N, CA, C and O atoms as a Maestro MAE file, in Angstrom:
{
 s_m_m2io_version
 :::
 2.0.0
}

f_m_ct {
 s_m_title
 :::
 protein
 m_atom[292] {
  # First column is atom index #
  i_m_mmod_type
  r_m_x_coord
  r_m_y_coord
  r_m_z_coord
  i_m_residue_number
  s_m_chain_name
  s_m_pdb_residue_name
  s_m_pdb_atom_name
  i_m_atomic_number
  :::
  1 25 1.109 -1.178 -17.952 1 A "MET " " N  " 7
  2 3 1.915 -0.096 -16.788 1 A "MET " " CA " 6
  3 2 2.036 -0.913 -15.551 1 A "MET " " C  " 6
  4 15 1.016 -1.463 -15.138 1 A "MET " " O  " 8
  5 25 3.306 -1.081 -14.822 2 A "THR " " N  " 7
  6 3 3.874 -1.998 -13.766 2 A "THR " " CA " 6
  7 2 3.017 -1.023 -12.083 2 A "THR " " C  " 6
  8 15 3.182 0.187 -11.927 2 A "THR " " O  " 8
  9 25 2.234 -1.838 -11.133 3 A "TYR " " N  " 7
  10 3 1.834 -1.412 -10.107 3 A "TYR " " CA " 6
  11 2 2.635 -1.907 -9.196 3 A "TYR " " C  " 6
  12 15 3.287 -2.889 -9.551 3 A "TYR " " O  " 8
  13 25 2.788 -1.505 -8.080 4 A "CYS " " N  " 7
  14 3 3.165 -1.596 -6.636 4 A "CYS " " CA " 6
  15 2 2.202 -1.768 -5.907 4 A "CYS " " C  " 6
  16 15 1.444 -0.802 -5.987 4 A "CYS " " O  " 8
  17 25 1.669 -2.933 -4.868 5 A "ILE " " N  " 7
  18 3 0.901 -3.146 -4.121 5 A "ILE " " CA " 6
  19 2 1.842 -2.935 -3.027 5 A "ILE " " C  " 6
  20 15 3.013 -3.312 -3.079 5 A "ILE " " O  " 8
  21 25 1.067 -2.041 -1.562 6 A "ALA " " N  " 7
  22 3 1.566 -2.222 -0.151 6 A "ALA " " CA " 6
  23 2 0.551 -2.636 0.271 6 A "ALA " " C  " 6
  24 15 -0.595 -2.194 0.180 6 A "ALA " " O  " 8
  25 25 1.208 -4.065 1.057 7 A "VAL " " N  " 7
  26 3 0.283 -5.184 1.712 7 A "VAL " " CA " 6
  27 2 0.172 -4.858 3.371 7 A "VAL " " C  " 6
  28 15 1.163 -4.847 4.101 7 A "VAL " " O  " 8
  29 25 -0.885 -4.655 3.729 8 A "PHE " " N  " 7
  30 3 -1.372 -4.375 5.503 8 A "PHE " " CA " 6
  31 2 -2.200 -5.560 5.654 8 A "PHE " " C  " 6
  32 15 -2.669 -6.292 4.782 8 A "PHE " " O  " 8
  33 25 -2.295 -5.616 6.902 9 A "ARG " " N  " 7
  34 3 -2.808 -6.823 8.030 9 A "ARG " " CA " 6
  35 2 -4.092 -5.903 8.512 9 A "ARG " " C  " 6
  36 15 -4.964 -6.530 9.114 9 A "ARG " " O  " 8
  37 25 -4.268 -4.759 8.355 10 A "SER " " N  " 7
  38 3 -5.021 -3.978 8.909 10 A "SER " " CA " 6
  39 2 -6.129 -3.202 7.770 10 A "SER " " C  " 6
  40 15 -5.531 -2.514 6.943 10 A "SER " " O  " 8
  41 25 -7.487 -3.221 7.638 11 A "ARG " " N  " 7
  42 3 -7.822 -2.618 6.940 11 A "ARG " " CA " 6
  43 2 -7.821 -1.005 7.533 11 A "ARG " " C  " 6
  44 15 -7.389 -0.244 6.667 11 A "ARG " " O  " 8
  45 25 -8.037 -0.608 8.254 12 A "SER " " N  " 7
  46 3 -7.936 1.067 8.569 12 A "SER " " CA " 6
  47 2 -6.321 1.624 8.448 12 A "SER " " C  " 6
  48 15 -6.023 2.732 8.002 12 A "SER " " O  " 8
  49 25 -5.764 1.041 8.733 13 A "GLN " " N  " 7
  50 3 -4.114 1.696 7.963 13 A "GLN " " CA " 6
  51 2 -4.109 1.137 6.566 13 A "GLN " " C  " 6
  52 15 -3.250 1.770 5.953 13 A "GLN " " O  " 8
  53 25 -4.668 0.246 5.779 14 A "ALA " " N  " 7
  54 3 -4.574 -0.067 4.451 14 A "ALA " " CA " 6
  55 2 -5.224 1.411 4.107 14 A "ALA " " C  " 6
  56 15 -4.490 2.114 3.413 14 A "ALA " " O  " 8
  57 25 -6.469 1.978 4.481 15 A "ILE " " N  " 7
  58 3 -7.027 2.908 4.448 15 A "ILE " " CA " 6
  59 2 -6.139 4.517 4.345 15 A "ILE " " C  " 6
  60 15 -5.667 5.340 3.561 15 A "ILE " " O  " 8
  61 25 -6.289 4.288 5.359 16 A "ASP " " N  " 7
  62 3 -4.873 5.674 5.748 16 A "ASP " " CA " 6
  63 2 -3.625 5.877 4.942 16 A "ASP " " C  " 6
  64 15 -3.166 6.893 4.421 16 A "ASP " " O  " 8
  65 25 -3.175 4.572 4.982 17 A "CYS " " N  " 7
  66 3 -2.136 4.696 4.089 17 A "CYS " " CA " 6
  67 2 -2.233 5.142 2.471 17 A "CYS " " C  " 6
  68 15 -1.348 5.614 1.757 17 A "CYS " " O  " 8
  69 25 -3.397 4.875 2.208 18 A "LYS " " N  " 7
  70 3 -3.825 5.019 0.375 18 A "LYS " " CA " 6
  71 2 -4.583 6.687 0.665 18 A "LYS " " C  " 6
  72 15 -4.849 7.200 -0.421 18 A "LYS " " O  " 8
  73 25 -4.911 7.466 1.701 19 A "ASN " " N  " 7
  74 3 -5.043 8.664 2.223 19 A "ASN " " CA " 6
  75 2 -4.201 9.099 2.201 19 A "ASN " " C  " 6
  76 15 -4.186 10.182 1.616 19 A "ASN " " O  " 8
  77 25 -2.910 8.596 2.803 20 A "ALA " " N  " 7
  78 3 -1.669 9.866 3.151 20 A "ALA " " CA " 6
  79 2 -1.031 9.522 1.531 20 A "ALA " " C  " 6
  80 15 -0.815 10.696 1.232 20 A "ALA " " O  " 8
  81 25 -0.836 9.178 0.991 21 A "LEU " " N  " 7
  82 3 -0.221 8.890 -0.387 21 A "LEU " " CA " 6
  83 2 -1.161 10.028 -1.199 21 A "LEU " " C  " 6
  84 15 -0.723 11.006 -1.806 21 A "LEU " " O  " 8
  85 25 -2.425 9.676 -1.062 22 A "ALA " " N  " 7
  86 3 -2.794 10.634 -1.564 22 A "ALA " " CA " 6
  87 2 -2.464 12.669 -1.480 22 A "ALA " " C  " 6
  88 15 -2.743 13.584 -2.255 22 A "ALA " " O  " 8
  89 25 -2.045 12.634 -0.670 23 A "ARG " " N  " 7
  90 3 -2.309 13.976 0.066 23 A "ARG " " CA " 6
  91 2 -1.113 14.475 -0.224 23 A "ARG " " C  " 6
  92 15 -0.789 15.657 -0.336 23 A "ARG " " O  " 8
  93 25 -0.166 13.054 -0.396 24 A "ALA " " N  " 7
  94 3 1.150 13.275 -0.973 24 A "ALA " " CA " 6
  95 2 1.598 13.555 -2.591 24 A "ALA " " C  " 6
  96 15 2.724 13.576 -3.086 24 A "ALA " " O  " 8
  97 25 0.098 13.785 -3.294 25 A "GLY " " N  " 7
  98 3 0.222 13.798 -4.549 25 A "GLY " " CA " 6
  99 2 0.740 12.268 -5.279 25 A "GLY " " C  " 6
  100 15 1.370 12.244 -6.336 25 A "GLY " " O  " 8
  101 25 0.443 11.322 -4.689 26 A "ILE " " N  " 7
  102 3 0.307 10.239 -5.131 26 A "ILE " " CA " 6
  103 2 -0.647 9.396 -5.578 26 A "ILE " " C  " 6
  104 15 -1.533 9.141 -4.762 26 A "ILE " " O  " 8
  105 25 -0.740 8.741 -6.957 27 A "TRP " " N  " 7
  106 3 -2.119 8.298 -7.067 27 A "TRP " " CA " 6
  107 2 -2.054 7.194 -6.406 27 A "TRP " " C  " 6
  108 15 -0.912 6.817 -6.146 27 A "TRP " " O  " 8
  109 25 -3.344 6.229 -5.869 28 A "ALA " " N  " 7
  110 3 -3.296 5.363 -5.146 28 A "ALA " " CA " 6
  111 2 -4.526 4.807 -4.760 28 A "ALA " " C  " 6
  112 15 -5.381 5.689 -4.686 28 A "ALA " " O  " 8
  113 25 -5.016 3.516 -4.444 29 A "GLU " " N  " 7
  114 3 -6.264 3.320 -4.453 29 A "GLU " " CA " 6
  115 2 -6.071 1.731 -3.564 29 A "GLU " " C  " 6
  116 15 -5.047 1.049 -3.507 29 A "GLU " " O  " 8
  117 25 -7.436 1.447 -2.922 30 A "ILE " " N  " 7
  118 3 -7.414 0.233 -2.621 30 A "ILE " " CA " 6
  119 2 -7.723 -0.807 -3.447 30 A "ILE " " C  " 6
  120 15 -8.361 -0.812 -4.500 30 A "ILE " " O  " 8
  121 25 -7.217 -1.648 -2.871 31 A "THR " " N  " 7
  122 3 -7.160 -3.243 -3.852 31 A "THR " " CA " 6
  123 2 -7.425 -4.651 -3.182 31 A "THR " " C  " 6
  124 15 -7.101 -4.782 -2.002 31 A "THR " " O  " 8
  125 25 -7.817 -5.381 -3.650 32 A "ALA " " N  " 7
  126 3 -7.800 -6.407 -2.722 32 A "ALA " " CA " 6
  127 2 -5.928 -7.244 -3.056 32 A "ALA " " C  " 6
  128 15 -5.088 -7.471 -3.927 32 A "ALA " " O  " 8
  129 25 -6.295 -7.415 -1.361 33 A "THR " " N  " 7
  130 3 -4.742 -8.252 -1.067 33 A "THR " " CA " 6
  131 2 -4.831 -9.673 -1.924 33 A "THR " " C  " 6
  132 15 -5.940 -10.188 -2.070 33 A "THR " " O  " 8
  133 25 -3.539 -10.356 -2.539 34 A "PRO " " N  " 7
  134 3 -3.961 -10.822 -3.853 34 A "PRO " " CA " 6
  135 2 -4.410 -12.483 -2.667 34 A "PRO " " C  " 6
  136 15 -3.815 -12.610 -1.597 34 A "PRO " " O  " 8
  137 25 -4.987 -13.057 -2.913 35 A "ALA " " N  " 7
  138 3 -5.721 -14.158 -1.918 35 A "ALA " " CA " 6
  139 2 -3.974 -15.551 -1.666 35 A "ALA " " C  " 6
  140 15 -3.797 -16.312 -0.715 35 A "ALA " " O  " 8
  141 25 -3.211 -15.393 -2.703 36 A "ALA " " N  " 7
  142 3 -2.524 -16.270 -2.701 36 A "ALA " " CA " 6
  143 2 -1.686 -16.052 -1.640 36 A "ALA " " C  " 6
  144 15 -1.089 -17.043 -1.221 36 A "ALA " " O  " 8
  145 25 -1.440 -14.693 -0.946 37 A "LEU " " N  " 7
  146 3 -0.467 -14.458 -0.109 37 A "LEU " " CA " 6
  147 2 -1.105 -14.917 1.280 37 A "LEU " " C  " 6
  148 15 -0.482 -14.652 2.309 37 A "LEU " " O  " 8
  149 25 -1.849 -15.332 1.323 38 A "GLY " " N  " 7
  150 3 -3.137 -15.873 2.461 38 A "GLY " " CA " 6
  151 2 -2.632 -14.866 3.625 38 A "GLY " " C  " 6
  152 15 -1.902 -15.309 4.512 38 A "GLY " " O  " 8
  153 25 -3.081 -13.320 3.612 39 A "LEU " " N  " 7
  154 3 -2.261 -12.853 4.701 39 A "LEU " " CA " 6
  155 2 -3.824 -11.829 4.998 39 A "LEU " " C  " 6
  156 15 -4.849 -11.904 4.321 39 A "LEU " " O  " 8
  157 25 -3.596 -10.937 6.170 40 A "GLY " " N  " 7
  158 3 -3.928 -9.947 6.225 40 A "GLY " " CA " 6
  159 2 -5.710 -9.816 6.280 40 A "GLY " " C  " 6
  160 15 -6.562 -10.699 6.380 40 A "GLY " " O  " 8
  161 25 -5.808 -8.625 6.191 41 A "CYS " " N  " 7
  162 3 -7.414 -7.924 6.139 41 A "CYS " " CA " 6
  163 2 -8.030 -8.399 4.853 41 A "CYS " " C  " 6
  164 15 -9.152 -8.866 5.045 41 A "CYS " " O  " 8
  165 25 -7.619 -8.424 3.542 42 A "GLY " " N  " 7
  166 3 -7.885 -8.071 2.404 42 A "GLY " " CA " 6
  167 2 -7.863 -7.179 1.651 42 A "GLY " " C  " 6
  168 15 -8.239 -7.170 0.478 42 A "GLY " " O  " 8
  169 25 -7.382 -6.285 2.321 43 A "LEU " " N  " 7
  170 3 -7.040 -4.812 1.781 43 A "LEU " " CA " 6
  171 2 -5.580 -4.444 1.487 43 A "LEU " " C  " 6
  172 15 -4.752 -4.552 2.392 43 A "LEU " " O  " 8
  173 25 -5.245 -4.040 0.344 44 A "SER " " N  " 7
  174 3 -3.767 -3.348 -0.101 44 A "SER " " CA " 6
  175 2 -3.987 -2.115 -0.856 44 A "SER " " C  " 6
  176 15 -4.843 -1.681 -1.627 44 A "SER " " O  " 8
  177 25 -2.930 -1.730 -0.358 45 A "VAL " " N  " 7
  178 3 -2.736 -0.048 -1.263 45 A "VAL " " CA " 6
  179 2 -2.231 -0.245 -2.557 45 A "VAL " " C  " 6
  180 15 -1.284 -1.028 -2.489 45 A "VAL " " O  " 8
  181 25 -2.480 0.174 -3.861 46 A "ARG " " N  " 7
  182 3 -1.906 0.164 -4.870 46 A "ARG " " CA " 6
  183 2 -1.697 1.105 -6.088 46 A "ARG " " C  " 6
  184 15 -2.503 1.495 -6.933 46 A "ARG " " O  " 8
  185 25 -0.017 1.416 -5.881 47 A "PHE " " N  " 7
  186 3 0.415 2.821 -6.817 47 A "PHE " " CA " 6
  187 2 1.195 2.253 -7.772 47 A "PHE " " C  " 6
  188 15 1.721 1.141 -7.806 47 A "PHE " " O  " 8
  189 25 1.207 3.243 -8.619 48 A "ARG " " N  " 7
  190 3 2.250 3.015 -9.794 48 A "ARG " " CA " 6
  191 2 3.545 2.775 -9.387 48 A "ARG " " C  " 6
  192 15 4.074 3.334 -8.427 48 A "ARG " " O  " 8
  193 25 4.098 1.900 -10.145 49 A "TYR " " N  " 7
  194 3 5.644 1.323 -9.508 49 A "TYR " " CA " 6
  195 2 6.788 2.649 -9.596 49 A "TYR " " C  " 6
  196 15 7.837 2.620 -8.952 49 A "TYR " " O  " 8
  197 25 6.365 3.914 -10.585 50 A "SER " " N  " 7
  198 3 7.025 5.194 -10.638 50 A "SER " " CA " 6
  199 2 7.135 6.017 -9.563 50 A "SER " " C  " 6
  200 15 7.785 7.048 -9.388 50 A "SER " " O  " 8
  201 25 6.173 5.213 -8.665 51 A "SER " " N  " 7
  202 3 5.589 6.395 -7.289 51 A "SER " " CA " 6
  203 2 6.657 5.653 -6.058 51 A "SER " " C  " 6
  204 15 6.789 6.111 -4.923 51 A "SER " " O  " 8
  205 25 7.410 4.327 -6.627 52 A "TYR " " N  " 7
  206 3 7.938 3.496 -5.728 52 A "TYR " " CA " 6
  207 2 8.671 4.188 -4.371 52 A "TYR " " C  " 6
  208 15 8.457 3.982 -3.177 52 A "TYR " " O  " 8
  209 25 9.641 5.109 -5.058 53 A "ARG " " N  " 7
  210 3 10.236 5.347 -3.874 53 A "ARG " " CA " 6
  211 2 9.850 6.714 -2.731 53 A "ARG " " C  " 6
  212 15 10.330 6.923 -1.617 53 A "ARG " " O  " 8
  213 25 8.622 7.648 -3.630 54 A "ARG " " N  " 7
  214 3 8.142 8.341 -2.753 54 A "ARG " " CA " 6
  215 2 7.097 7.613 -1.731 54 A "ARG " " C  " 6
  216 15 6.745 8.168 -0.690 54 A "ARG " " O  " 8
  217 25 6.644 6.356 -2.107 55 A "ALA " " N  " 7
  218 3 5.802 5.698 -1.723 55 A "ALA " " CA " 6
  219 2 6.021 5.439 -0.306 55 A "ALA " " C  " 6
  220 15 5.335 5.677 0.687 55 A "ALA " " O  " 8
  221 25 7.645 4.650 -0.547 56 A "LYS " " N  " 7
  222 3 8.157 3.711 0.072 56 A "LYS " " CA " 6
  223 2 8.550 4.798 1.447 56 A "LYS " " C  " 6
  224 15 8.300 4.657 2.644 56 A "LYS " " O  " 8
  225 25 9.203 5.821 0.771 57 A "ASN " " N  " 7
  226 3 9.586 6.625 2.089 57 A "ASN " " CA " 6
  227 2 8.563 6.839 3.122 57 A "ASN " " C  " 6
  228 15 8.715 6.622 4.324 57 A "ASN " " O  " 8
  229 25 7.228 7.401 2.391 58 A "LEU " " N  " 7
  230 3 6.197 7.896 3.197 58 A "LEU " " CA " 6
  231 2 5.539 6.878 4.394 58 A "LEU " " C  " 6
  232 15 5.156 7.115 5.540 58 A "LEU " " O  " 8
  233 25 5.586 5.721 3.641 59 A "ILE " " N  " 7
  234 3 5.032 4.339 4.202 59 A "ILE " " CA " 6
  235 2 5.735 3.907 5.323 59 A "ILE " " C  " 6
  236 15 5.234 3.214 6.208 59 A "ILE " " O  " 8
  237 25 7.376 4.472 5.295 60 A "SER " " N  " 7
  238 3 7.988 3.674 6.306 60 A "SER " " CA " 6
  239 2 8.452 5.111 7.555 60 A "SER " " C  " 6
  240 15 9.139 5.051 8.575 60 A "SER " " O  " 8
  241 25 7.940 5.958 7.098 61 A "HIS " " N  " 7
  242 3 8.003 7.366 8.145 61 A "HIS " " CA " 6
  243 2 6.970 7.130 8.844 61 A "HIS " " C  " 6
  244 15 7.123 7.278 10.056 61 A "HIS " " O  " 8
  245 25 5.482 6.657 8.311 62 A "ALA " " N  " 7
  246 3 4.316 6.728 9.221 62 A "ALA " " CA " 6
  247 2 4.397 5.304 9.730 62 A "ALA " " C  " 6
  248 15 3.227 4.946 9.862 62 A "ALA " " O  " 8
  249 25 5.360 4.134 10.145 63 A "ALA " " N  " 7
  250 3 5.458 3.467 10.876 63 A "ALA " " CA " 6
  251 2 4.226 2.538 11.278 63 A "ALA " " C  " 6
  252 15 3.890 2.287 12.435 63 A "ALA " " O  " 8
  253 25 3.579 2.047 10.056 64 A "TYR " " N  " 7
  254 3 2.405 1.042 10.070 64 A "TYR " " CA " 6
  255 2 2.959 -0.105 10.953 64 A "TYR " " C  " 6
  256 15 3.934 -0.776 10.616 64 A "TYR " " O  " 8
  257 25 2.324 -0.269 12.018 65 A "THR " " N  " 7
  258 3 2.473 -1.687 12.668 65 A "THR " " CA " 6
  259 2 1.557 -2.711 11.972 65 A "THR " " C  " 6
  260 15 1.412 -3.639 12.768 65 A "THR " " O  " 8
  261 25 0.899 -2.943 10.877 66 A "ALA " " N  " 7
  262 3 0.146 -3.850 10.403 66 A "ALA " " CA " 6
  263 2 0.833 -3.832 9.043 66 A "ALA " " C  " 6
  264 15 0.368 -4.613 8.213 66 A "ALA " " O  " 8
  265 25 1.801 -3.116 8.700 67 A "PHE " " N  " 7
  266 3 1.831 -2.950 7.064 67 A "PHE " " CA " 6
  267 2 3.145 -4.204 7.303 67 A "PHE " " C  " 6
  268 15 3.854 -4.416 8.287 67 A "PHE " " O  " 8
  269 25 3.084 -4.972 5.774 68 A "TYR " " N  " 7
  270 3 3.443 -6.239 5.249 68 A "TYR " " CA " 6
  271 2 4.586 -6.754 4.852 68 A "TYR " " C  " 6
  272 15 5.421 -7.609 5.148 68 A "TYR " " O  " 8
  273 25 4.261 -5.696 3.848 69 A "GLY " " N  " 7
  274 3 5.292 -5.436 2.626 69 A "GLY " " CA " 6
  275 2 4.803 -5.315 0.751 69 A "GLY " " C  " 6
  276 15 3.646 -5.032 0.440 69 A "GLY " " O  " 8
  277 25 5.825 -5.562 -0.237 70 A "TYR " " N  " 7
  278 3 5.310 -4.741 -1.028 70 A "TYR " " CA " 6
  279 2 5.796 -5.865 -2.158 70 A "TYR " " C  " 6
  280 15 6.841 -6.514 -2.218 70 A "TYR " " O  " 8
  281 25 4.299 -5.834 -3.278 71 A "ILE " " N  " 7
  282 3 4.498 -6.730 -4.355 71 A "ILE " " CA " 6
  283 2 4.391 -6.087 -5.628 71 A "ILE " " C  " 6
  284 15 3.777 -5.032 -5.792 71 A "ILE " " O  " 8
  285 25 4.954 -6.684 -6.483 72 A "THR " " N  " 7
  286 3 4.771 -5.946 -8.042 72 A "THR " " CA " 6
  287 2 3.609 -6.581 -8.239 72 A "THR " " C  " 6
  288 15 3.197 -7.531 -7.573 72 A "THR " " O  " 8
  289 25 2.966 -5.960 -9.334 73 A "ALA " " N  " 7
  290 3 1.925 -6.678 -10.611 73 A "ALA " " CA " 6
  291 2 1.934 -5.769 -11.655 73 A "ALA " " C  " 6
  292 15 1.295 -6.000 -12.681 73 A "ALA " " O  " 8
  :::
 }
 m_bond[291] {
  # First column is bond index #
  i_m_from
  i_m_to
  i_m_order
  :::
  1 1 2 1
  2 2 3 1
  3 3 4 2
  4 3 5 1
  5 5 6 1
  6 6 7 1
  7 7 8 2
  8 7 9 1
  9 9 10 1
  10 10 11 1
  11 11 12 2
  12 11 13 1
  13 13 14 1
  14 14 15 1
  15 15 16 2
  16 15 17 1
  17 17 18 1
  18 18 19 1
  19 19 20 2
  20 19 21 1
  21 21 22 1
  22 22 23 1
  23 23 24 2
  24 23 25 1
  25 25 26 1
  26 26 27 1
  27 27 28 2
  28 27 29 1
  29 29 30 1
  30 30 31 1
  31 31 32 2
  32 31 33 1
  33 33 34 1
  34 34 35 1
  35 35 36 2
  36 35 37 1
  37 37 38 1
  38 38 39 1
  39 39 40 2
  40 39 41 1
  41 41 42 1
  42 42 43 1
  43 43 44 2
  44 43 45 1
  45 45 46 1
  46 46 47 1
  47 47 48 2
  48 47 49 1
  49 49 50 1
  50 50 51 1
  51 51 52 2
  52 51 53 1
  53 53 54 1
  54 54 55 1
  55 55 56 2
  56 55 57 1
  57 57 58 1
  58 58 59 1
  59 59 60 2
  60 59 61 1
  61 61 62 1
  62 62 63 1
  63 63 64 2
  64 63 65 1
  65 65 66 1
  66 66 67 1
  67 67 68 2
  68 67 69 1
  69 69 70 1
  70 70 71 1
  71 71 72 2
  72 71 73 1
  73 73 74 1
  74 74 75 1
  75 75 76 2
  76 75 77 1
  77 77 78 1
  78 78 79 1
  79 79 80 2
  80 79 81 1
  81 81 82 1
  82 82 83 1
  83 83 84 2
  84 83 85 1
  85 85 86 1
  86 86 87 1
  87 87 88 2
  88 87 89 1
  89 89 90 1
  90 90 91 1
  91 91 92 2
  92 91 93 1
  93 93 94 1
  94 94 95 1
  95 95 96 2
  96 95 97 1
  97 97 98 1
  98 98 99 1
  99 99 100 2
  100 99 101 1
  101 101 102 1
  102 102 103 1
  103 103 104 2
  104 103 105 1
  105 105 106 1
  106 106 107 1
  107 107 108 2
  108 107 109 1
  109 109 110 1
  110 110 111 1
  111 111 112 2
  112 111 113 1
  113 113 114 1
  114 114 115 1
  115 115 116 2
  116 115 117 1
  117 117 118 1
  118 118 119 1
  119 119 120 2
  120 119 121 1
  121 121 122 1
  122 122 123 1
  123 123 124 2
  124 123 125 1
  125 125 126 1
  126 126 127 1
  127 127 128 2
  128 127 129 1
  129 129 130 1
  130 130 131 1
  131 131 132 2
  132 131 133 1
  133 133 134 1
  134 134 135 1
  135 135 136 2
  136 135 137 1
  137 137 138 1
  138 138 139 1
  139 139 140 2
  140 139 141 1
  141 141 142 1
  142 142 143 1
  143 143 144 2
  144 143 145 1
  145 145 146 1
  146 146 147 1
  147 147 148 2
  148 147 149 1
  149 149 150 1
  150 150 151 1
  151 151 152 2
  152 151 153 1
  153 153 154 1
  154 154 155 1
  155 155 156 2
  156 155 157 1
  157 157 158 1
  158 158 159 1
  159 159 160 2
  160 159 161 1
  161 161 162 1
  162 162 163 1
  163 163 164 2
  164 163 165 1
  165 165 166 1
  166 166 167 1
  167 167 168 2
  168 167 169 1
  169 169 170 1
  170 170 171 1
  171 171 172 2
  172 171 173 1
  173 173 174 1
  174 174 175 1
  175 175 176 2
  176 175 177 1
  177 177 178 1
  178 178 179 1
  179 179 180 2
  180 179 181 1
  181 181 182 1
  182 182 183 1
  183 183 184 2
  184 183 185 1
  185 185 186 1
  186 186 187 1
  187 187 188 2
  188 187 189 1
  189 189 190 1
  190 190 191 1
  191 191 192 2
  192 191 193 1
  193 193 194 1
  194 194 195 1
  195 195 196 2
  196 195 197 1
  197 197 198 1
  198 198 199 1
  199 199 200 2
  200 199 201 1
  201 201 202 1
  202 202 203 1
  203 203 204 2
  204 203 205 1
  205 205 206 1
  206 206 207 1
  207 207 208 2
  208 207 209 1
  209 209 210 1
  210 210 211 1
  211 211 212 2
  212 211 213 1
  213 213 214 1
  214 214 215 1
  215 215 216 2
  216 215 217 1
  217 217 218 1
  218 218 219 1
  219 219 220 2
  220 219 221 1
  221 221 222 1
  222 222 223 1
  223 223 224 2
  224 223 225 1
  225 225 226 1
  226 226 227 1
  227 227 228 2
  228 227 229 1
  229 229 230 1
  230 230 231 1
  231 231 232 2
  232 231 233 1
  233 233 234 1
  234 234 235 1
  235 235 236 2
  236 235 237 1
  237 237 238 1
  238 238 239 1
  239 239 240 2
  240 239 241 1
  241 241 242 1
  242 242 243 1
  243 243 244 2
  244 243 245 1
  245 245 246 1
  246 246 247 1
  247 247 248 2
  248 247 249 1
  249 249 250 1
  250 250 251 1
  251 251 252 2
  252 251 253 1
  253 253 254 1
  254 254 255 1
  255 255 256 2
  256 255 257 1
  257 257 258 1
  258 258 259 1
  259 259 260 2
  260 259 261 1
  261 261 262 1
  262 262 263 1
  263 263 264 2
  264 263 265 1
  265 265 266 1
  266 266 267 1
  267 267 268 2
  268 267 269 1
  269 269 270 1
  270 270 271 1
  271 271 272 2
  272 271 273 1
  273 273 274 1
  274 274 275 1
  275 275 276 2
  276 275 277 1
  277 277 278 1
  278 278 279 1
  279 279 280 2
  280 279 281 1
  281 281 282 1
  282 282 283 1
  283 283 284 2
  284 283 285 1
  285 285 286 1
  286 286 287 1
  287 287 288 2
  288 287 289 1
  289 289 290 1
  290 290 291 1
  291 291 292 2
  :::
 }
}
């Protein structure tokens, strides 16, 4: 299964995003940010790639200031 990871520079915003996705019915979990990125707080949000469009829409409307971008895993 393919996953998408939303990378954040803020632990609190990563946790808020995970909770917002869950409230919207999108499976999500907190995961470690890949060390190779050398970014952020060390926490990111992982969700199924099949939910990418819905998750992207929710994240963009939330206007997280510490959001960095997406990677696939």
